[in-house]
C-alpha positions as CSV (number, residue, x, y, z in Angstrom):
1,M,-18.6,-43.1,-5.7
2,N,-14.6,-42.5,-6.8
3,P,-12.9,-44.3,-3.7
4,N,-9.8,-42.0,-5.2
5,K,-12.0,-38.6,-5.3
6,P,-11.2,-38.1,-1.6
7,A,-7.7,-38.3,-1.8
8,Q,-7.7,-35.9,-4.9
9,V,-9.3,-33.5,-3.3
10,S,-6.6,-33.7,-0.1
11,A,-4.4,-33.5,-3.0
12,D,-6.1,-30.9,-4.4
13,A,-6.2,-28.7,-1.1
14,R,-2.5,-29.4,-0.5
15,R,-1.6,-27.9,-3.5
16,R,-3.7,-25.0,-2.9
17,R,-2.1,-24.0,0.5
18,T,1.0,-24.7,-1.3
19,V,0.5,-21.8,-3.9
20,L,-0.6,-19.6,-1.3
21,I,2.0,-19.5,0.7
22,A,4.7,-19.5,-2.0
23,V,2.4,-16.3,-3.5
24,C,2.5,-14.5,0.2
25,V,5.9,-14.8,0.5
26,A,6.2,-13.1,-2.8
27,L,4.2,-10.4,-1.9
28,M,6.0,-9.9,1.6
29,A,9.1,-9.6,-0.4
30,V,7.3,-6.3,-2.3
31,V,5.7,-5.0,0.7
32,A,8.8,-5.0,2.8
33,S,10.6,-3.2,0.4
34,V,8.2,-0.2,0.2
35,S,8.8,1.1,3.6
36,G,12.1,-0.8,4.6
37,L,14.3,2.2,3.3
38,N,12.9,4.9,5.3
39,V,14.6,3.5,8.2
40,A,18.3,3.7,6.8
41,Q,18.4,7.6,5.4
42,P,20.6,9.0,7.3
43,D,23.3,5.6,6.3
44,L,22.5,6.2,2.5
45,A,23.3,9.9,2.8
46,I,26.7,8.7,4.1
47,A,27.5,5.9,2.4
48,F,27.1,8.2,-1.5
49,G,27.8,11.7,0.3
50,A,23.9,12.2,-1.6
51,S,21.7,15.1,-0.9
52,Q,18.2,14.6,1.6
53,R,17.0,15.0,-1.8
54,T,18.4,11.9,-3.6
55,I,17.6,9.9,-0.6
56,L,14.0,10.6,-1.0
57,W,14.2,9.6,-5.0
58,I,16.1,6.6,-3.6
59,I,13.1,5.2,-1.7
60,N,10.2,7.0,-3.6
61,L,11.7,5.8,-6.8
62,Y,10.8,2.3,-6.2
63,T,6.5,2.9,-5.6
64,L,6.5,5.5,-8.2
65,T,7.6,2.9,-10.8
66,L,5.7,-0.2,-9.1
67,A,2.2,1.9,-8.8
68,A,2.8,3.4,-12.8
69,L,3.4,0.2,-14.3
70,L,0.9,-2.1,-12.4
71,L,-2.3,-1.5,-14.8
72,P,0.0,-2.5,-17.9
73,L,2.1,-5.5,-16.6
74,G,-1.1,-6.9,-14.8
75,A,-3.1,-6.7,-18.1
76,L,0.1,-8.3,-19.5
77,G,0.3,-11.6,-17.5
78,D,-3.4,-12.1,-17.8
79,R,-2.6,-12.0,-22.1
80,I,1.0,-14.4,-22.0
81,G,0.8,-16.1,-18.7
82,R,0.4,-15.0,-14.9
83,K,2.9,-17.6,-13.8
84,R,5.4,-16.5,-16.7
85,V,5.1,-13.1,-15.9
86,L,5.8,-13.9,-11.7
87,L,8.4,-15.4,-12.8
88,A,10.2,-13.2,-14.5
89,G,9.3,-10.4,-12.0
90,L,10.7,-12.7,-9.3
91,A,13.8,-12.6,-10.8
92,V,14.2,-9.0,-12.4
93,F,13.4,-8.4,-8.4
94,G,16.0,-10.7,-6.9
95,V,18.5,-9.0,-9.5
96,A,18.0,-5.8,-8.5
97,G,18.2,-6.2,-5.2
98,V,21.5,-7.9,-5.0
99,I,22.7,-4.7,-7.4
100,A,21.1,-2.6,-4.4
101,A,22.8,-4.0,-2.1
102,L,26.0,-3.9,-4.0
103,A,25.5,0.1,-5.1
104,P,28.9,1.8,-4.8
105,S,27.1,5.2,-5.6
106,A,23.6,7.2,-5.5
107,E,23.5,6.3,-9.4
108,V,23.6,2.7,-9.3
109,M,21.1,2.8,-6.8
110,L,18.2,4.6,-8.1
111,A,18.5,2.3,-11.2
112,A,18.1,-0.5,-8.9
113,R,15.4,1.1,-7.6
114,L,13.9,1.7,-11.0
115,L,14.5,-1.7,-11.9
116,S,13.0,-3.2,-8.3
117,G,9.9,-0.9,-9.3
118,A,9.4,-2.9,-12.1
119,G,9.7,-6.6,-11.0
120,A,7.6,-5.2,-8.2
121,A,4.7,-4.5,-10.4
122,M,4.5,-7.9,-12.2
123,I,4.8,-9.6,-9.1
124,M,2.4,-8.1,-6.6
125,P,-0.5,-7.9,-9.1
126,I,-0.4,-11.3,-10.5
127,T,-0.1,-13.0,-6.9
128,L,-3.8,-11.7,-6.0
129,A,-4.8,-12.6,-9.6
130,V,-3.3,-16.1,-9.0
131,I,-5.0,-17.1,-5.7
132,T,-8.5,-15.8,-7.1
133,T,-8.1,-17.8,-10.9
134,T,-6.9,-20.9,-8.6
135,F,-9.2,-20.9,-5.1
136,P,-12.8,-21.7,-5.7
137,E,-15.3,-19.7,-4.4
138,E,-16.3,-21.4,-1.1
139,E,-12.4,-21.0,-0.4
140,R,-11.4,-17.6,-2.1
141,G,-12.5,-15.1,0.7
142,R,-10.4,-16.7,3.5
143,A,-7.3,-16.8,0.7
144,I,-7.6,-13.1,-0.2
145,G,-8.4,-12.5,3.7
146,V,-4.3,-13.7,4.0
147,W,-3.3,-12.0,1.2
148,T,-4.6,-9.0,2.5
149,G,-3.1,-9.4,6.0
150,V,0.2,-9.8,4.4
151,A,-0.2,-6.4,2.0
152,G,-1.6,-4.7,5.0
153,G,0.7,-5.6,7.9
154,G,3.8,-7.1,6.3
155,G,5.1,-3.1,5.5
156,I,4.8,-3.2,9.2
157,L,7.1,-6.2,9.5
158,G,9.1,-5.3,6.7
159,M,10.1,-2.1,8.7
160,F,10.7,-3.8,12.1
161,L,13.1,-5.8,10.2
162,S,14.9,-3.6,8.4
163,A,15.9,-1.6,11.8
164,A,17.0,-4.6,13.0
165,L,19.2,-5.3,10.4
166,V,20.8,-1.5,10.5
167,D,20.7,-1.8,13.9
168,V,23.0,-5.2,14.2
169,A,24.3,-5.2,10.8
170,N,24.9,-1.9,7.4
171,W,22.3,-0.8,5.7
172,R,23.2,-3.4,2.8
173,W,21.9,-6.2,4.8
174,L,18.3,-4.7,4.1
175,F,18.3,-6.4,0.7
176,A,19.2,-9.6,2.0
177,L,15.9,-10.2,3.7
178,P,13.7,-9.4,-0.3
179,V,16.3,-11.6,-2.1
180,V,15.8,-14.7,0.4
181,L,12.0,-14.1,0.0
182,V,11.4,-14.0,-3.3
183,A,14.9,-17.0,-3.5
184,V,11.6,-18.8,-1.6
185,A,9.1,-17.6,-4.0
186,F,10.7,-18.7,-7.0
187,A,11.6,-22.3,-6.3
188,M,7.8,-22.6,-4.8
189,T,6.4,-20.9,-8.2
190,L,8.2,-22.8,-10.2
191,R,7.2,-25.9,-8.6
192,S,3.1,-25.7,-7.8
193,V,2.1,-22.6,-9.2
194,P,-0.6,-23.6,-11.6
195,D,-0.6,-21.2,-15.2
196,S,-3.8,-19.5,-16.7
197,R,-3.9,-16.6,-19.1
198,E,-6.3,-14.9,-21.2
199,S,-7.2,-15.7,-25.0
200,S,-8.4,-12.4,-27.1
201,G,-9.5,-12.2,-30.3
202,H,-8.4,-8.2,-29.7
203,S,-4.8,-6.3,-29.3
204,F,-3.1,-5.1,-26.6
205,D,-3.9,-1.8,-25.8
206,T,-1.0,0.4,-25.8
207,V,-2.1,3.4,-25.8
208,G,-4.4,2.8,-22.8
209,A,-0.9,1.0,-21.2
210,L,0.7,4.3,-22.3
211,T,-1.3,7.1,-21.2
212,S,-1.9,5.1,-17.5
213,V,1.6,5.2,-16.8
214,V,1.8,9.0,-17.7
215,A,-1.2,9.7,-15.6
216,V,0.0,7.5,-12.2
217,V,3.5,8.9,-12.6
218,G,2.2,12.6,-12.7
219,L,-0.2,12.0,-9.9
220,I,2.4,11.0,-7.7
221,L,4.6,13.3,-8.4
222,L,1.9,16.1,-7.5
223,L,1.6,14.1,-4.5
224,Q,5.2,13.8,-3.4
225,E,6.4,17.3,-4.5
226,G,3.3,19.2,-3.6
227,P,4.4,19.2,0.5
228,E,7.7,19.7,-0.5
229,R,8.0,22.3,-2.7
230,G,4.8,23.9,-2.4
231,W,1.4,23.1,-4.2
232,T,2.1,26.3,-6.5
233,A,5.6,25.8,-8.1
234,P,6.3,25.2,-11.6
235,A,6.9,21.7,-11.4
236,T,4.2,21.0,-8.8
237,L,1.9,22.1,-11.6
238,A,3.3,21.1,-14.2
239,A,3.1,17.7,-12.6
240,G,-0.8,18.2,-12.4
241,A,-1.4,19.2,-15.6
242,V,0.3,16.2,-17.5
243,A,-1.5,13.9,-15.0
244,A,-4.8,15.7,-16.1
245,V,-4.1,15.3,-19.9
246,A,-3.2,12.0,-19.5
247,A,-5.8,10.8,-17.3
248,V,-8.1,12.8,-19.9
249,G,-6.2,10.5,-23.0
250,F,-6.9,7.7,-21.0
251,V,-10.2,7.6,-19.9
252,M,-11.4,8.6,-24.3
253,A,-9.6,5.3,-25.3
254,E,-10.5,3.4,-22.8
255,L,-14.1,4.3,-23.4
256,R,-13.6,4.2,-26.9
257,R,-12.1,0.2,-27.0
258,R,-14.5,-0.4,-24.5
259,D,-14.2,-4.8,-24.6
260,A,-10.6,-4.2,-26.1
261,A,-9.3,-1.5,-23.2
262,L,-6.9,-2.1,-20.9
263,L,-9.3,-1.3,-17.9
264,D,-12.8,-1.6,-18.7
265,L,-14.0,2.0,-17.1
266,R,-17.9,0.5,-17.4
267,V,-16.8,-1.9,-14.1
268,F,-17.5,1.4,-12.1
269,G,-20.7,1.3,-13.0
270,R,-20.9,-2.2,-10.2
271,R,-21.3,-1.2,-6.3
272,S,-18.5,-3.9,-6.0
273,A,-15.7,-1.8,-7.4
274,A,-16.8,1.1,-7.1
275,A,-17.5,0.7,-3.3
276,G,-14.0,-1.7,-2.5
277,S,-11.9,0.9,-4.8
278,L,-13.2,3.8,-2.6
279,T,-13.0,2.0,0.5
280,L,-9.4,1.0,-0.5
281,L,-8.0,4.6,-1.3
282,A,-9.8,5.6,2.1
283,L,-8.3,3.3,4.2
284,F,-4.7,3.5,2.8
285,G,-5.0,7.0,3.1
286,V,-5.6,7.5,6.7
287,Q,-3.2,4.7,7.7
288,A,-0.3,6.6,5.1
289,G,-1.4,9.9,7.4
290,V,-1.2,8.1,10.9
291,F,2.3,6.8,9.8
292,V,3.3,10.5,9.4
293,V,2.8,11.2,12.7
294,L,3.5,8.3,14.5
295,F,7.5,8.4,14.0
296,P,8.0,11.9,15.0
297,F,5.9,11.3,17.9
298,F,7.5,8.2,18.5
299,Q,11.2,9.1,18.4
300,A,11.3,13.0,18.8
301,V,8.1,13.2,21.4
302,L,8.9,9.8,23.0
303,G,13.0,10.0,22.1
304,W,12.7,6.3,20.7
305,S,15.2,4.3,18.3
306,G,14.2,3.9,15.1
307,L,13.7,-0.1,16.5
308,L,11.5,0.8,19.6
309,S,9.7,3.2,16.9
310,T,8.8,0.4,14.0
311,L,8.5,-2.3,17.1
312,A,5.3,-0.2,18.4
313,L,3.9,-0.5,15.6
314,M,3.4,-4.3,15.7
315,P,0.2,-4.1,17.8
316,M,-1.0,-2.9,14.8
317,A,-0.1,-4.9,12.1
318,V,-0.5,-7.9,14.3
319,A,-4.4,-6.8,14.9
320,M,-4.6,-5.7,11.4
321,M,-3.6,-9.1,10.0
322,A,-5.7,-11.2,12.2
323,S,-8.5,-9.5,11.7
324,S,-8.0,-9.6,7.6
325,G,-8.3,-13.4,8.3
326,L,-11.8,-12.9,10.7
327,A,-13.3,-10.4,7.9
328,P,-14.2,-13.3,5.3
329,R,-16.3,-15.4,8.2
330,L,-18.3,-12.6,9.3
331,A,-19.0,-11.6,6.0
332,G,-20.6,-14.7,5.4
333,R,-22.6,-14.7,8.6
334,V,-23.5,-10.8,8.4
335,G,-22.9,-9.8,4.7
336,V,-20.4,-8.0,2.9
337,R,-21.5,-4.4,3.1
338,S,-22.1,-5.0,6.7
339,T,-18.5,-5.9,7.7
340,M,-17.0,-3.1,5.8
341,A,-19.1,-1.1,7.3
342,A,-18.2,-3.0,11.0
343,G,-14.2,-2.1,9.6
344,I,-14.6,1.5,8.5
345,L,-16.7,2.1,11.9
346,L,-14.0,0.6,13.8
347,G,-10.8,2.4,12.0
348,G,-13.0,6.1,12.6
349,A,-13.0,5.3,16.3
350,G,-9.8,4.6,16.1
351,L,-8.7,7.7,15.4
352,A,-11.0,9.2,17.0
353,L,-9.3,7.8,20.3
354,M,-6.2,8.8,19.1
355,A,-7.4,12.3,18.3
356,V,-9.2,12.8,21.9
357,F,-6.3,11.1,24.1
358,V,-2.8,11.4,22.5
359,S,-0.3,13.6,24.6
360,V,3.4,14.3,25.3
361,D,2.8,12.8,28.9
362,G,0.5,10.1,28.1
363,G,3.1,8.4,25.7
364,Y,2.3,5.3,23.9
365,L,-0.8,4.1,26.2
366,S,-2.1,7.2,25.0
367,V,-2.1,6.3,21.0
368,L,-2.1,2.2,21.6
369,P,-5.8,1.6,22.3
370,G,-6.1,3.7,19.0
371,M,-3.7,1.9,17.1
372,L,-5.3,-1.4,18.1
373,A,-8.6,-0.3,16.9
374,M,-7.4,1.2,13.6
375,G,-6.1,-2.1,12.7
376,T,-9.0,-4.2,13.6
377,G,-11.0,-1.9,11.4
378,M,-8.5,-1.9,8.6
379,G,-8.4,-5.6,8.2
380,L,-11.7,-5.9,8.6
381,A,-12.8,-3.5,6.0
382,M,-9.9,-4.1,3.3
383,T,-10.4,-8.3,2.9
384,P,-14.4,-7.5,1.9
385,S,-13.3,-4.7,-0.4
386,T,-10.4,-6.4,-2.1
387,E,-12.9,-9.0,-3.2
388,A,-15.4,-6.9,-4.2
389,I,-12.8,-5.5,-6.5
390,T,-11.9,-8.8,-7.9
391,V,-14.9,-10.3,-8.7
392,S,-16.1,-7.4,-10.5
393,L,-13.9,-8.0,-13.4
394,P,-14.2,-11.8,-15.7
395,R,-11.7,-14.6,-14.8
396,G,-9.3,-13.8,-18.1
397,R,-8.8,-9.9,-16.7
398,Q,-8.0,-11.0,-13.2
399,G,-4.7,-9.5,-13.1
400,V,-6.0,-6.3,-14.3
401,A,-8.9,-6.2,-11.2
402,S,-5.5,-7.2,-9.1
403,A,-3.5,-4.0,-10.3
404,L,-6.9,-2.2,-9.9
405,N,-7.0,-3.1,-5.9
406,D,-3.0,-2.3,-5.8
407,V,-3.0,1.1,-7.8
408,T,-5.6,2.1,-5.3
409,R,-4.0,1.5,-2.3
410,E,-0.7,3.6,-3.8
411,F,-2.4,6.4,-4.6
412,G,-4.5,6.0,-1.4
413,T,-0.9,6.2,0.4
414,A,0.0,9.2,-1.7
415,L,-3.0,10.7,-0.9
416,G,-2.5,10.8,2.4
417,V,1.2,11.3,3.4
418,A,0.1,14.6,1.2
419,L,-3.0,15.8,3.0
420,L,-3.1,14.8,6.2
421,G,1.3,15.3,6.6
422,S,0.3,19.0,4.9
423,L,-2.5,19.3,7.8
424,V,0.1,17.8,10.3
425,S,2.3,20.2,9.6
426,A,0.0,23.3,8.8
427,G,-1.4,22.9,12.8
428,Y,2.2,22.0,14.2
429,R,3.3,25.9,12.8
430,G,0.4,27.1,14.1
431,A,0.2,25.9,17.2
432,L,4.0,26.3,18.0
433,G,4.0,30.4,17.4
434,A,2.1,31.3,20.3
435,R,4.4,29.6,22.2
436,L,8.1,31.0,21.4
437,D,7.8,33.9,23.2
438,G,11.4,34.9,24.0
439,V,12.8,32.8,21.3
440,P,15.7,34.2,18.9
441,Q,14.0,34.7,15.6
442,E,16.2,32.5,13.7
443,V,16.1,29.9,16.0
444,A,11.9,30.2,15.9
445,D,12.3,30.2,12.0
446,T,14.1,26.5,12.1
447,A,12.0,24.9,14.8
448,G,8.8,26.2,12.6
449,E,10.1,23.6,10.0
450,G,9.5,20.3,11.8
451,L,9.4,19.0,15.0
452,A,13.0,17.1,14.3
453,N,14.1,20.9,13.4
454,A,13.1,22.1,16.3
455,V,15.0,20.0,18.6
456,E,18.0,20.3,16.9
457,A,17.3,24.0,17.0
458,A,16.9,24.0,20.7
459,G,20.9,23.9,21.3
460,G,20.8,27.7,19.9
461,A,18.4,28.8,22.5
462,G,20.1,28.8,25.2
463,S,18.4,28.5,28.8
464,R,15.0,28.0,26.4
465,G,16.0,25.1,25.0
466,P,14.4,22.7,26.9
467,A,11.2,25.2,26.6
468,L,11.7,25.2,22.9
469,I,11.3,21.4,22.9
470,H,8.3,20.9,24.9
471,A,6.6,23.9,23.3
472,A,7.7,22.0,19.3
473,Q,6.1,18.5,21.5
474,E,2.6,20.1,22.1
475,S,2.6,21.6,18.7
476,F,3.1,18.6,17.5
477,V,0.2,16.6,19.4
478,D,-2.2,20.0,18.4
479,G,-1.5,19.3,14.5
480,W,-2.0,15.2,15.0
481,Q,-5.1,16.1,16.8
482,R,-6.3,18.3,13.6
483,A,-5.3,15.3,11.2
484,M,-6.9,12.6,13.0
485,A,-9.9,14.8,13.3
486,A,-9.9,15.2,9.2
487,G,-9.3,11.2,9.2
488,V,-12.6,11.1,10.9
489,V,-14.7,12.8,8.9
490,V,-13.1,11.4,6.0
491,M,-14.3,7.8,7.5
492,A,-17.7,8.9,8.2
493,A,-18.3,10.0,4.7
494,L,-17.0,6.7,3.9
495,L,-19.3,5.0,6.5
496,V,-22.2,7.0,4.4
497,C,-21.1,6.0,1.0
498,I,-20.9,2.1,1.7
499,L,-24.1,2.0,3.7
500,V,-25.9,4.1,1.0
501,R,-24.1,2.6,-2.1
502,G,-22.2,-0.4,-1.1
503,P,-22.1,-4.0,-2.0
504,K,-25.5,-5.8,-1.1
505,D,-25.1,-8.1,2.3
506,G,-24.1,-11.6,0.6
507,R,-21.1,-12.5,-1.8
508,P,-20.5,-9.3,-4.1
509,E,-21.8,-9.4,-7.1
510,S,-19.4,-11.4,-9.4
511,V,-18.8,-11.6,-13.0
512,V,-15.8,-14.6,-12.7
513,K,-17.5,-16.8,-15.0
514,D,-19.3,-14.5,-17.1
515,D,-20.8,-11.2,-18.0
516,D,-23.1,-10.3,-20.7
517,S,-21.0,-6.7,-20.9
518,L,-17.9,-7.6,-20.7
519,R,-17.5,-10.9,-22.7
520,G,-14.6,-12.3,-24.9
521,I,-12.9,-13.8,-22.3
522,T,-12.0,-17.4,-22.1
523,E,-9.6,-19.0,-19.4
524,R,-7.1,-22.1,-19.8
525,S,-6.9,-23.3,-16.4
526,P,-10.1,-24.3,-15.3
527,E,-10.9,-22.9,-11.4
528,G,-9.1,-24.7,-8.6
529,S,-7.6,-27.5,-10.8
530,F,-3.5,-28.1,-11.2
531,P,-1.6,-28.9,-13.7
532,S,0.4,-32.6,-13.1
533,A,3.2,-32.1,-11.3
């Protein structure tokens, strides 16, 4: 027996922990920036003299760019080196953060957000790919659980810290935290993260990359513009048409290239990839829909500040992060499919609790049990779903596998905001109409636009003002219940799909080492090994 072997094993374990910390710090910077600016919308409008539409573009351009570039840049990391792309992404993201903090105009801010999205698209898929290609199989599930917890709960933590910075300083300090995080992650990556890349005899799939970018941009614009402009507006229809044409072109190009494709679509014939993608799509859609209603409920119904509203979400984030870490252990005992099903069932139960018990008079305690159940369920389901996707593609394509995981989350978020948000709005307007007897028509029309508008319009309703506010709050709860009921239906359908066609209990079917239908890929760095320091 080699007397130095225990020391070497211990050193490798410490290095892997350092790698995990480095990629999670980088990931935290990305997810915190997704929603951080939401709390500073009024401040941005005043600073730049910008319209609400411009402010929304400043917020959404980051997410749009991130989603569009995930697949191409994840594939690029597989080819030219994951460490190299991660370092480049951190550098781009950090520079963009500094530019955004110092931006003198809305135009400069838009450019900075575009650049930030491009940097984030280099960072996010590579962080997960580094984990799946560095950690040995027996440790990989736990590491993915930590990554999933940061990806799920980090956004809520980012919103809280952003709201705190806006309260104690000003909106420009919102970019301080991400810049500090990427600086720390850059130094740790440079020192500790091993490099790995694909050795492929195929040329880069340029056609697949371009069509995927156009398809993603078109679909995200469709989902963002539909509720705002109307689903039959020319701009909405144009975005949908472009997305459909590009998606068809992408599918045709990928099927033609097969092994040389950016994303080999045959992977969706595997239970793991199909079930994992469907679960993440539904979970992030439902979560986004819940956030659409929670913030107005806290602020316009309960009268809380932005900081207190984000603090109210922290129990959900803590539950999600804790159960994400627990999920790999549970999956090892009862199986992957059973763990995913339990998480989906618990998440659906949380939605049902919110739908049944939410009320104006019940306040925060009427939604807290549902939030805790949903956060716990999402954490249990997300970790095995993420691992199911990553093990469905070979080691040499882990950048693409991670990007597929990430873009599925982004699609789910956009879909949830669009569809569940529309249900809330329709339910609100339908319930409010029957409660506005005696209110002037002009005031009623303004109140029908949304809960915040109703609160503002109450000043022109005279003695009916307090009654108008109460009617709007009750109507918002009615709309919430309709949206949550739809969410329960979605989760029930997802549960049936996973029970019938989910990954087999045991470890997900893996092609990480080899696969007869997805050959031609080799890995430069062996699993779990590190270059010399």
